[in-house]
Biopython code that builds the backbone (N, CA, C, O; Angstrom):
import numpy as np
from Bio.PDB.StructureBuilder import StructureBuilder

atoms = [
    (1, "MET", "N", (0.832, -1.175, 0.000)),
    (1, "MET", "CA", (0.000, 0.000, 0.000)),
    (1, "MET", "C", (0.877, 1.239, 0.000)),
    (1, "MET", "O", (2.058, 1.167, 0.339)),
    (2, "GLY", "N", (0.313, 2.361, -0.374)),
    (2, "GLY", "CA", (1.077, 3.600, -0.484)),
    (2, "GLY", "C", (1.469, 4.156, 0.870)),
    (2, "GLY", "O", (0.812, 3.906, 1.881)),
    (3, "SER", "N", (2.516, 4.889, 0.869)),
    (3, "SER", "CA", (2.993, 5.514, 2.096)),
    (3, "SER", "C", (2.119, 6.717, 2.412)),
    (3, "SER", "O", (1.865, 7.561, 1.554)),
    (4, "SER", "N", (1.666, 6.782, 3.656)),
    (4, "SER", "CA", (0.850, 7.926, 4.049)),
    (4, "SER", "C", (1.656, 8.936, 4.848)),
    (4, "SER", "O", (1.098, 9.859, 5.441)),
    (5, "GLY", "N", (2.972, 8.759, 4.860)),
    (5, "GLY", "CA", (3.846, 9.695, 5.568)),
    (5, "GLY", "C", (3.834, 11.051, 4.900)),
    (5, "GLY", "O", (3.349, 11.201, 3.779)),
    (6, "SER", "N", (4.364, 12.024, 5.586)),
    (6, "SER", "CA", (4.367, 13.372, 5.013)),
    (6, "SER", "C", (5.298, 13.425, 3.815)),
    (6, "SER", "O", (6.400, 12.877, 3.839)),
    (7, "ARG", "N", (4.852, 14.070, 2.806)),
    (7, "ARG", "CA", (5.646, 14.243, 1.584)),
    (7, "ARG", "C", (6.029, 15.692, 1.460)),
    (7, "ARG", "O", (5.205, 16.589, 1.640)),
    (8, "ARG", "N", (7.260, 15.908, 1.158)),
    (8, "ARG", "CA", (7.731, 17.269, 0.942)),
    (8, "ARG", "C", (7.399, 17.697, -0.467)),
    (8, "ARG", "O", (7.659, 16.970, -1.427)),
    (9, "ALA", "N", (6.837, 18.851, -0.587)),
    (9, "ALA", "CA", (6.567, 19.385, -1.921)),
    (9, "ALA", "C", (7.902, 19.744, -2.559)),
    (9, "ALA", "O", (8.748, 20.394, -1.946)),
    (10, "LEU", "N", (8.070, 19.314, -3.784)),
    (10, "LEU", "CA", (9.300, 19.630, -4.488)),
    (10, "LEU", "C", (9.280, 21.092, -4.900)),
    (10, "LEU", "O", (8.325, 21.566, -5.517)),
    (11, "LYS", "N", (10.337, 21.793, -4.553)),
    (11, "LYS", "CA", (10.427, 23.199, -4.937)),
    (11, "LYS", "C", (10.758, 23.277, -6.415)),
    (11, "LYS", "O", (11.659, 22.597, -6.907)),
    (12, "SER", "N", (10.027, 24.098, -7.096)),
    (12, "SER", "CA", (10.236, 24.260, -8.530)),
    (12, "SER", "C", (11.616, 24.847, -8.791)),
    (12, "SER", "O", (12.069, 25.747, -8.084)),
    (13, "SER", "N", (12.272, 24.323, -9.813)),
    (13, "SER", "CA", (13.573, 24.864, -10.181)),
    (13, "SER", "C", (13.429, 26.070, -11.098)),
    (13, "SER", "O", (14.420, 26.707, -11.456)),
    (14, "GLN", "N", (12.207, 26.379, -11.474)),
    (14, "GLN", "CA", (11.951, 27.538, -12.325)),
    (14, "GLN", "C", (12.031, 28.810, -11.485)),
    (14, "GLN", "O", (11.424, 28.882, -10.417)),
    (15, "PRO", "N", (12.774, 29.816, -11.956)),
    (15, "PRO", "CA", (12.821, 31.075, -11.205)),
    (15, "PRO", "C", (11.473, 31.783, -11.243)),
    (15, "PRO", "O", (10.734, 31.667, -12.221)),
    (16, "THR", "N", (11.158, 32.508, -10.190)),
    (16, "THR", "CA", (9.918, 33.264, -10.142)),
    (16, "THR", "C", (10.027, 34.459, -11.091)),
    (16, "THR", "O", (11.118, 34.780, -11.561)),
    (17, "TRP", "N", (8.904, 35.116, -11.372)),
    (17, "TRP", "CA", (8.941, 36.282, -12.258)),
    (17, "TRP", "C", (9.797, 37.377, -11.651)),
    (17, "TRP", "O", (10.482, 38.096, -12.378)),
    (18, "ALA", "N", (9.771, 37.519, -10.321)),
    (18, "ALA", "CA", (10.581, 38.546, -9.673)),
    (18, "ALA", "C", (12.071, 38.231, -9.822)),
    (18, "ALA", "O", (12.877, 39.128, -10.068)),
    (19, "GLU", "N", (12.428, 36.967, -9.672)),
    (19, "GLU", "CA", (13.830, 36.571, -9.845)),
    (19, "GLU", "C", (14.286, 36.810, -11.276)),
    (19, "GLU", "O", (15.417, 37.236, -11.512)),
    (20, "GLN", "N", (13.406, 36.535, -12.229)),
    (20, "GLN", "CA", (13.747, 36.771, -13.632)),
    (20, "GLN", "C", (13.921, 38.269, -13.899)),
    (20, "GLN", "O", (14.801, 38.675, -14.658)),
    (21, "LEU", "N", (13.074, 39.079, -13.270)),
    (21, "LEU", "CA", (13.121, 40.523, -13.498)),
    (21, "LEU", "C", (14.437, 41.129, -13.022)),
    (21, "LEU", "O", (14.961, 42.043, -13.658)),
    (22, "VAL", "N", (14.971, 40.634, -11.921)),
    (22, "VAL", "CA", (16.203, 41.213, -11.371)),
    (22, "VAL", "C", (17.461, 40.471, -11.811)),
    (22, "VAL", "O", (18.563, 40.829, -11.396)),
    (23, "ALA", "N", (17.314, 39.444, -12.645)),
    (23, "ALA", "CA", (18.440, 38.588, -13.031)),
    (23, "ALA", "C", (19.582, 39.338, -13.710)),
    (23, "ALA", "O", (20.743, 38.959, -13.558)),
    (24, "ASP", "N", (19.273, 40.383, -14.446)),
    (24, "ASP", "CA", (20.310, 41.127, -15.169)),
    (24, "ASP", "C", (20.893, 42.277, -14.357)),
    (24, "ASP", "O", (21.720, 43.037, -14.861)),
    (25, "GLY", "N", (20.473, 42.406, -13.126)),
    (25, "GLY", "CA", (21.032, 43.434, -12.266)),
    (25, "GLY", "C", (20.100, 44.605, -12.021)),
    (25, "GLY", "O", (19.060, 44.760, -12.660)),
    (26, "LEU", "N", (20.520, 45.414, -11.074)),
    (26, "LEU", "CA", (19.745, 46.569, -10.642)),
    (26, "LEU", "C", (20.538, 47.845, -10.886)),
    (26, "LEU", "O", (21.764, 47.866, -10.772)),
    (27, "LEU", "N", (19.819, 48.903, -11.223)),
    (27, "LEU", "CA", (20.450, 50.201, -11.465)),
    (27, "LEU", "C", (19.953, 51.211, -10.443)),
    (27, "LEU", "O", (18.843, 51.094, -9.924)),
    (28, "THR", "N", (20.782, 52.198, -10.164)),
    (28, "THR", "CA", (20.364, 53.303, -9.302)),
    (28, "THR", "C", (19.361, 54.168, -10.066)),
    (28, "THR", "O", (19.193, 54.034, -11.278)),
    (29, "VAL", "N", (18.707, 55.047, -9.334)),
    (29, "VAL", "CA", (17.766, 55.976, -9.968)),
    (29, "VAL", "C", (18.518, 56.846, -10.977)),
    (29, "VAL", "O", (18.015, 57.105, -12.070)),
    (30, "LYS", "N", (19.706, 57.291, -10.616)),
    (30, "LYS", "CA", (20.503, 58.112, -11.534)),
    (30, "LYS", "C", (20.840, 57.338, -12.811)),
    (30, "LYS", "O", (20.715, 57.866, -13.916)),
    (31, "GLN", "N", (21.264, 56.089, -12.651)),
    (31, "GLN", "CA", (21.588, 55.270, -13.828)),
    (31, "GLN", "C", (20.349, 55.018, -14.677)),
    (31, "GLN", "O", (20.421, 55.036, -15.905)),
    (32, "ALA", "N", (19.214, 54.782, -14.025)),
    (32, "ALA", "CA", (17.958, 54.560, -14.760)),
    (32, "ALA", "C", (17.572, 55.805, -15.548)),
    (32, "ALA", "O", (17.135, 55.713, -16.695)),
    (33, "ALA", "N", (17.737, 56.967, -14.927)),
    (33, "ALA", "CA", (17.417, 58.227, -15.605)),
    (33, "ALA", "C", (18.312, 58.416, -16.828)),
    (33, "ALA", "O", (17.844, 58.825, -17.890)),
    (34, "GLU", "N", (19.593, 58.118, -16.672)),
    (34, "GLU", "CA", (20.521, 58.235, -17.800)),
    (34, "GLU", "C", (20.163, 57.246, -18.904)),
    (34, "GLU", "O", (20.215, 57.590, -20.085)),
    (35, "PHE", "N", (19.801, 56.027, -18.531)),
    (35, "PHE", "CA", (19.428, 55.015, -19.508)),
    (35, "PHE", "C", (18.221, 55.461, -20.336)),
    (35, "PHE", "O", (18.199, 55.305, -21.557)),
    (36, "LEU", "N", (17.222, 56.016, -19.655)),
    (36, "LEU", "CA", (15.996, 56.444, -20.340)),
    (36, "LEU", "C", (16.100, 57.847, -20.932)),
    (36, "LEU", "O", (15.256, 58.243, -21.735)),
    (37, "GLY", "N", (17.121, 58.594, -20.545)),
    (37, "GLY", "CA", (17.263, 59.952, -21.050)),
    (37, "GLY", "C", (16.264, 60.921, -20.449)),
    (37, "GLY", "O", (15.819, 61.860, -21.109)),
    (38, "ILE", "N", (15.913, 60.688, -19.188)),
    (38, "ILE", "CA", (14.963, 61.556, -18.495)),
    (38, "ILE", "C", (15.585, 61.982, -17.167)),
    (38, "ILE", "O", (16.683, 61.542, -16.825)),
    (39, "SER", "N", (14.893, 62.827, -16.429)),
    (39, "SER", "CA", (15.421, 63.305, -15.145)),
    (39, "SER", "C", (15.169, 62.277, -14.038)),
    (39, "SER", "O", (14.333, 61.384, -14.171)),
    (40, "ARG", "N", (15.917, 62.431, -12.946)),
    (40, "ARG", "CA", (15.721, 61.554, -11.791)),
    (40, "ARG", "C", (14.309, 61.728, -11.227)),
    (40, "ARG", "O", (13.684, 60.753, -10.811)),
    (41, "SER", "N", (13.809, 62.959, -11.210)),
    (41, "SER", "CA", (12.460, 63.182, -10.674)),
    (41, "SER", "C", (11.402, 62.482, -11.521)),
    (41, "SER", "O", (10.388, 62.024, -10.994)),
    (42, "GLN", "N", (11.634, 62.395, -12.834)),
    (42, "GLN", "CA", (10.697, 61.664, -13.689)),
    (42, "GLN", "C", (10.739, 60.164, -13.385)),
    (42, "GLN", "O", (9.707, 59.494, -13.431)),
    (43, "VAL", "N", (11.916, 59.640, -13.077)),
    (43, "VAL", "CA", (12.036, 58.217, -12.701)),
    (43, "VAL", "C", (11.260, 57.976, -11.409)),
    (43, "VAL", "O", (10.512, 57.004, -11.306)),
    (44, "TYR", "N", (11.435, 58.856, -10.423)),
    (44, "TYR", "CA", (10.683, 58.719, -9.166)),
    (44, "TYR", "C", (9.180, 58.767, -9.416)),
    (44, "TYR", "O", (8.424, 58.009, -8.808)),
    (45, "ALA", "N", (8.745, 59.654, -10.309)),
    (45, "ALA", "CA", (7.322, 59.761, -10.628)),
    (45, "ALA", "C", (6.806, 58.473, -11.271)),
    (45, "ALA", "O", (5.709, 58.017, -10.949)),
    (46, "LEU", "N", (7.586, 57.888, -12.171)),
    (46, "LEU", "CA", (7.196, 56.624, -12.798)),
    (46, "LEU", "C", (7.059, 55.514, -11.756)),
    (46, "LEU", "O", (6.142, 54.696, -11.823)),
    (47, "MET", "N", (7.980, 55.497, -10.798)),
    (47, "MET", "CA", (7.907, 54.488, -9.734)),
    (47, "MET", "C", (6.675, 54.711, -8.866)),
    (47, "MET", "O", (5.980, 53.756, -8.519)),
    (48, "GLU", "N", (6.399, 55.964, -8.513)),
    (48, "GLU", "CA", (5.252, 56.279, -7.654)),
    (48, "GLU", "C", (3.929, 55.936, -8.335)),
    (48, "GLU", "O", (2.980, 55.520, -7.671)),
    (49, "ARG", "N", (3.862, 56.109, -9.662)),
    (49, "ARG", "CA", (2.639, 55.787, -10.413)),
    (49, "ARG", "C", (2.515, 54.289, -10.697)),
    (49, "ARG", "O", (1.496, 53.840, -11.223)),
    (50, "GLY", "N", (3.543, 53.519, -10.353)),
    (50, "GLY", "CA", (3.498, 52.079, -10.587)),
    (50, "GLY", "C", (3.849, 51.681, -12.003)),
    (50, "GLY", "O", (3.632, 50.535, -12.396)),
    (51, "GLU", "N", (4.392, 52.613, -12.780)),
    (51, "GLU", "CA", (4.754, 52.311, -14.160)),
    (51, "GLU", "C", (6.134, 51.676, -14.276)),
    (51, "GLU", "O", (6.466, 51.082, -15.302)),
    (52, "LEU", "N", (6.933, 51.803, -13.226)),
    (52, "LEU", "CA", (8.285, 51.279, -13.240)),
    (52, "LEU", "C", (8.527, 50.554, -11.915)),
    (52, "LEU", "O", (8.566, 51.189, -10.861)),
    (53, "PRO", "N", (8.689, 49.235, -11.961)),
    (53, "PRO", "CA", (8.924, 48.497, -10.714)),
    (53, "PRO", "C", (10.314, 48.790, -10.153)),
    (53, "PRO", "O", (11.239, 49.137, -10.887)),
    (54, "TYR", "N", (10.435, 48.645, -8.855)),
    (54, "TYR", "CA", (11.727, 48.885, -8.220)),
    (54, "TYR", "C", (11.890, 47.980, -7.009)),
    (54, "TYR", "O", (10.930, 47.394, -6.509)),
    (55, "VAL", "N", (13.125, 47.883, -6.557)),
    (55, "VAL", "CA", (13.476, 47.124, -5.367)),
    (55, "VAL", "C", (13.884, 48.129, -4.303)),
    (55, "VAL", "O", (14.672, 49.037, -4.571)),
    (56, "LYS", "N", (13.365, 47.976, -3.126)),
    (56, "LYS", "CA", (13.728, 48.869, -2.020)),
    (56, "LYS", "C", (14.735, 48.142, -1.139)),
    (56, "LYS", "O", (14.434, 47.088, -0.579)),
    (57, "ILE", "N", (15.922, 48.706, -1.022)),
    (57, "ILE", "CA", (16.975, 48.152, -0.179)),
    (57, "ILE", "C", (17.321, 49.235, 0.831)),
    (57, "ILE", "O", (18.001, 50.208, 0.503)),
    (58, "GLY", "N", (16.855, 49.063, 2.047)),
    (58, "GLY", "CA", (16.992, 50.127, 3.038)),
    (58, "GLY", "C", (16.185, 51.317, 2.580)),
    (58, "GLY", "O", (14.990, 51.196, 2.313)),
    (59, "SER", "N", (16.822, 52.460, 2.489)),
    (59, "SER", "CA", (16.118, 53.647, 1.985)),
    (59, "SER", "C", (16.395, 53.887, 0.504)),
    (59, "SER", "O", (15.898, 54.852, -0.076)),
    (60, "SER", "N", (17.188, 53.008, -0.105)),
    (60, "SER", "CA", (17.539, 53.161, -1.522)),
    (60, "SER", "C", (16.583, 52.399, -2.419)),
    (60, "SER", "O", (16.046, 51.357, -2.043)),
    (61, "ARG", "N", (16.382, 52.933, -3.596)),
    (61, "ARG", "CA", (15.579, 52.244, -4.613)),
    (61, "ARG", "C", (16.497, 51.839, -5.750)),
    (61, "ARG", "O", (17.378, 52.596, -6.160)),
    (62, "ARG", "N", (16.278, 50.635, -6.251)),
    (62, "ARG", "CA", (17.031, 50.124, -7.389)),
    (62, "ARG", "C", (16.024, 49.616, -8.413)),
    (62, "ARG", "O", (15.023, 48.989, -8.067)),
    (63, "ILE", "N", (16.310, 49.901, -9.675)),
    (63, "ILE", "CA", (15.401, 49.535, -10.756)),
    (63, "ILE", "C", (16.028, 48.394, -11.551)),
    (63, "ILE", "O", (17.176, 48.493, -11.983)),
    (64, "PRO", "N", (15.268, 47.303, -11.747)),
    (64, "PRO", "CA", (15.791, 46.200, -12.560)),
    (64, "PRO", "C", (16.061, 46.660, -13.996)),
    (64, "PRO", "O", (15.243, 47.351, -14.603)),
    (65, "LYS", "N", (17.206, 46.268, -14.519)),
    (65, "LYS", "CA", (17.577, 46.636, -15.886)),
    (65, "LYS", "C", (16.519, 46.147, -16.881)),
    (65, "LYS", "O", (16.171, 46.850, -17.830)),
    (66, "ARG", "N", (16.017, 44.938, -16.649)),
    (66, "ARG", "CA", (14.983, 44.397, -17.548)),
    (66, "ARG", "C", (13.720, 45.252, -17.533)),
    (66, "ARG", "O", (13.049, 45.383, -18.557)),
    (67, "ALA", "N", (13.393, 45.831, -16.390)),
    (67, "ALA", "CA", (12.201, 46.682, -16.300)),
    (67, "ALA", "C", (12.377, 47.945, -17.139)),
    (67, "ALA", "O", (11.426, 48.427, -17.754)),
    (68, "LEU", "N", (13.598, 48.475, -17.161)),
    (68, "LEU", "CA", (13.863, 49.665, -17.975)),
    (68, "LEU", "C", (13.759, 49.346, -19.461)),
    (68, "LEU", "O", (13.204, 50.127, -20.235)),
    (69, "ILE", "N", (14.293, 48.199, -19.851)),
    (69, "ILE", "CA", (14.224, 47.783, -21.258)),
    (69, "ILE", "C", (12.762, 47.584, -21.663)),
    (69, "ILE", "O", (12.341, 48.030, -22.731)),
    (70, "ALA", "N", (11.990, 46.909, -20.800)),
    (70, "ALA", "CA", (10.574, 46.675, -21.099)),
    (70, "ALA", "C", (9.803, 47.989, -21.165)),
    (70, "ALA", "O", (8.942, 48.162, -22.027)),
    (71, "PHE", "N", (10.108, 48.917, -20.257)),
    (71, "PHE", "CA", (9.444, 50.215, -20.255)),
    (71, "PHE", "C", (9.723, 50.958, -21.554)),
    (71, "PHE", "O", (8.805, 51.477, -22.189)),
    (72, "ALA", "N", (10.982, 51.006, -21.944)),
    (72, "ALA", "CA", (11.357, 51.697, -23.180)),
    (72, "ALA", "C", (10.695, 51.037, -24.384)),
    (72, "ALA", "O", (10.226, 51.730, -25.287)),
    (73, "ALA", "N", (10.651, 49.711, -24.409)),
    (73, "ALA", "CA", (10.040, 48.996, -25.531)),
    (73, "ALA", "C", (8.541, 49.284, -25.626)),
    (73, "ALA", "O", (7.994, 49.397, -26.724)),
    (74, "ARG", "N", (7.875, 49.403, -24.466)),
    (74, "ARG", "CA", (6.437, 49.713, -24.470)),
    (74, "ARG", "C", (6.161, 51.106, -25.020)),
    (74, "ARG", "O", (5.071, 51.365, -25.530)),
    (75, "HIS", "N", (7.122, 51.992, -24.923)),
    (75, "HIS", "CA", (6.931, 53.364, -25.380)),
    (75, "HIS", "C", (7.603, 53.645, -26.722)),
    (75, "HIS", "O", (7.710, 54.796, -27.145)),
    (76, "LEU", "N", (8.045, 52.598, -27.373)),
    (76, "LEU", "CA", (8.701, 52.740, -28.666)),
    (76, "LEU", "C", (7.688, 53.145, -29.724)),
    (76, "LEU", "O", (6.644, 52.514, -29.885)),
    (77, "VAL", "N", (8.016, 54.192, -30.427)),
    (77, "VAL", "CA", (7.185, 54.648, -31.539)),
    (77, "VAL", "C", (8.028, 54.460, -32.782)),
    (77, "VAL", "O", (9.029, 55.149, -32.977)),
    (78, "ALA", "N", (7.617, 53.521, -33.623)),
    (78, "ALA", "CA", (8.409, 53.203, -34.809)),
    (78, "ALA", "C", (7.569, 53.428, -36.056)),
    (78, "ALA", "O", (6.412, 53.017, -36.142)),
    (79, "GLY", "N", (8.183, 54.085, -37.000)),
    (79, "GLY", "CA", (7.526, 54.272, -38.293)),
    (79, "GLY", "C", (7.661, 53.015, -39.133)),
    (79, "GLY", "O", (8.385, 52.090, -38.765)),
    (80, "THR", "N", (6.981, 52.982, -40.234)),
    (80, "THR", "CA", (7.019, 51.793, -41.089)),
    (80, "THR", "C", (8.351, 51.645, -41.796)),
    (80, "THR", "O", (8.648, 50.576, -42.329)),
    (81, "SER", "N", (9.155, 52.692, -41.813)),
    (81, "SER", "CA", (10.431, 52.606, -42.536)),
    (81, "SER", "C", (11.578, 52.135, -41.646)),
    (81, "SER", "O", (12.721, 52.069, -42.098)),
    (82, "LEU", "N", (11.287, 51.808, -40.381)),
    (82, "LEU", "CA", (12.337, 51.380, -39.464)),
    (82, "LEU", "C", (12.611, 49.898, -39.649)),
    (82, "LEU", "O", (11.815, 49.063, -39.220)),
    (83, "PRO", "N", (13.747, 49.555, -40.294)),
    (83, "PRO", "CA", (14.056, 48.133, -40.470)),
    (83, "PRO", "C", (14.681, 47.581, -39.195)),
    (83, "PRO", "O", (15.710, 48.067, -38.727)),
    (84, "ILE", "N", (14.040, 46.562, -38.648)),
    (84, "ILE", "CA", (14.571, 45.909, -37.451)),
    (84, "ILE", "C", (14.881, 44.465, -37.810)),
    (84, "ILE", "O", (13.982, 43.665, -38.070)),
    (85, "GLU", "N", (16.140, 44.154, -37.819)),
    (85, "GLU", "CA", (16.577, 42.792, -38.102)),
    (85, "GLU", "C", (17.438, 42.314, -36.959)),
    (85, "GLU", "O", (18.379, 42.994, -36.549)),
    (86, "TRP", "N", (17.120, 41.161, -36.453)),
    (86, "TRP", "CA", (17.897, 40.579, -35.359)),
    (86, "TRP", "C", (18.597, 39.401, -35.862)),
    (86, "TRP", "O", (19.318, 38.744, -35.112)),
]
sb = StructureBuilder()
sb.init_structure("model")
sb.init_model(0)
sb.init_chain("A")
sb.init_seg("    ")
for serial, (resi, resn, name, xyz) in enumerate(atoms, 1):
    if name == "N":
        sb.init_residue(resn, " ", resi, " ")
    sb.init_atom(name, np.array(xyz, "f"), 0.0, 1.0, " ", f" {name:<3s}", serial, name[0])
structure = sb.get_structure()
């Protein structure tokens, strides 16, 4: 007959979405502003509105690099003449 002892749930080896988001590293607010070409106050505003996720470490905020790339891609305005080849 089957064992009725306690079974441990196997932890998934798949990283969580949060782990995937921070996998490429975190940037300071200043670095994020430079990456996006906007001011630091605009970065803070994006975080406050929930448009840009961040990690809070003590009193510091760090923005995942992947979040900045995704944010920029969502706001990309491309004309029909823009050839994109990967």
